[in-house]
N, C-alpha and C positions, 0 to 999 in steps of 0.2 A: 387520592382523597384531596379534595379542594380545601384550601385554607382560606376561607372567605368569612367575612363578618360584616354585618349591617347594624348600625346603631343610630337611634334617634334620641336626642336629649333636649328637653325643654325646661327652661327656668322662667322666672319672672322677667329676666333681661334678655334671654337668647333662645333661639331654636336652631339646633344643629342636627344635620343628617350626614352620616359618614358611611361610605362603602369601601371596603378594603379587600383586595384579592392578593394575598401574599405571593402566590406563584403566578403573577401576572407578566405583562410585557413592558412595564414602565409607563403606562398610559395614566396621566393624572390631570385632574381638573379641580379647581377650587374657586368658589365664589363666596367670599366673606364680606365684601364691601371694603376690604383693606388691601389695596393692590400689592404692597410688598409682602404681606402675609400670604396672599394667594400665590405669589411667585415662589416663595419658599416652600410652601406645601407641595406645589407642583414639582419642584426640583427634588424633593424627598422621594416622590414616586418614581420620577424619571431615572434618577441616579441609583435609587435603591432597587430598581427592577420590579416594583410592585405596582399594581393598579390602585389608584386612590381617587375617590370623588368626595369632595367636601362642599356642602351647601350650608351656609350659616347666615342667620339674620340676628342682629343684635341691636342694642341701644347705642348705636354709633353717635347719636346726637349728644350723648353724655361723654363717651370716649371709647377707645378700642379695647380697653381692659377686659370686660366681661366676655366679649366675643373670642379673644385670643385665649383667655383662661379656660373657658368652657370647651372650646375646640381641643385644647390640650388634654383636658380631662377625658374626653372621648377616646383619645389614643390609648390611655391606660386601660379603659374598659374594653376596647377592642382586643388588646393583648390578652386580657383575662379570658374573654370569650373564645379566642382561638386556641388557647392552651387547654380549655375545658373539653374541647371536642376530641 
């Protein structure tokens, strides 16, 4: 049984799309507009051995807060979806 989840989250400030394959090969890519955040997300997948794709658009002209916060919230929702299956 594949442990996979796809989630899209849109708010007034952000639009986030995340794909997670728990039993993956450590292939990860992230595009949030925040280089260090992208790097850290990619390292989670690589060293955790799961496949992770994160696409995020946010109000970076204001600051990075909403993009990082809403991306983190998707992680909690993905965990809930995987457990429900």
